[in-house]
N, C-alpha and C positions, 0 to 999 in steps of 0.2 A: 248547373255555368250557363243551361242548350234555351240556347238564343235563335229560336225555331224566325223570325223573320229578317234579320240583321246579320249582311256579313263580319265574321270571324277577321278580326287580324291576326296579326303574327304576331302581335304584343299580347295577344287574348287569348292565345295560342297556348304561346310562352308558359301566361301567372296558371291556364287551366290547367295546364301539364308540370309545372310544380306545385297544385294543389293534390298529383295524381304522382307525384314522385311520380315522373318519369323522366328519366336523361334526352335533353334534348338533341338534335342532330335533325342538320337542313333535311333527309329523309323524313326524316318522322315529321318536321313542322309540314313540310308541303300533302307528305300525301293523306293528316289528317286535315287540313286545310283544304286540298279539295273533298272528303270524302262531307265535313261539313256546311262549307260553301256552296259548294253543286248538289248534293243533294239526287242525284240521279242513282242510289245504287249501286254505285258501278262494280263489277265485278275486278279480282286482281289482274285482271291483263289490261278490258280500260283502266284505269290506274298508272301502268306503267305506257301507255302509248298514251297518255295525254304525257303523264310527265317526260319520257325518257328527250321532248321539244326541247324542257325547258332547266334538264337535268340531262346531258344525253349517259354520264357513267352511275345512271342508275341500271340494273337487275330487274328482274324479272326474282331475283329467290332474294335482291332486298324491299324489294313490295312487299310478298310471301310478307318475309321474315317479320317484318315487321304490322303487315296487321294481324300476324301470331300471337304480338307482343300483345296491341290493345288489345286485342279481344282476352291476352290472360289478365291487364287492369283493367279488365270490364267501361274501354271507356270506349268500344262502337258495340255492334253484335252484327255479329250473323246472316244475313234473312236469304233464308231458302224456296225461294215463292215453283222453282221447280225444282226434281230429282235432283240433277247435275250440274249444277250451278251458282254456286257458291258466289253473293255480294251485301258488298259490305256497305252497313250504314249506320252513322254518326247519332240518331235520332235517340237519344234510347228512352223517352215519357214511352208507356205503349201506345203502340198507334199497329194497324193495319196493314197491308198493301194489296194493288192493284196490277195490274201486270198485263199489258198490252199483249193483243198474240197480236197484234198485224205490224205495234212498228218494234217491238221487242223493249219500251223503256219501262216503266216502277215507278208507281207511282206511293204517297204513300197516303194514307185514309183518318182520320180522324174518327174516333170509336165513340157514339156516344151514347148515353145510355141502353145499351148492350145486356139484358139480361136469362142466364143460363139456366136452365135446371138441370134436377136430376146427377145433386155429386153432393150431399150428403154424404157426410164420410170422407170423405178425397181428399187430399191433398196434395194442389197444382202447386210446379214444377215450375214448368213454363206454359206463354199464350204466345196462339200466335193464330193473325187471322189473314190470309189471304185471296184474293181476288180471283179471277181472269176472266176477262171481256174483251171487248174492242176501246180504245180511248176515242174522245168526240171527235179526234181526228178524222183516226180511222175511221169511223164513220164515216162521217162525212167523204168521203175521199173510199170507200166501199172498199181497204183491203185489207184482207186477212184470207 
């Protein structure tokens, strides 16, 4: 039920949670809504900062625990473009990421016709494609 170009409603998320046997809470709904609709690959701290305006009682612990729960349920993935920076992504289909070194944003990349060689006899458990550089806006501003 991945809707890349359409915003998810809370009803969509409730149905998705039911399909994945996820108990519903306001915090879970709002954290997933932010991840699935904003697609900014936020850190846990960024999620907390965004949601505390709307949900003042939310804690960083709730955000971290909910993200761990979502990871265990396999409805989000952790993105590690930088070694010491865990970001989260609700897009589960295989895609790459581009991190702008100017503004710090992380963009999704579609992967088409990628050919790899030298893997005969190997079993692949994970695949990641992470690129770094400057986004068009930072290139225009010569920000780096």
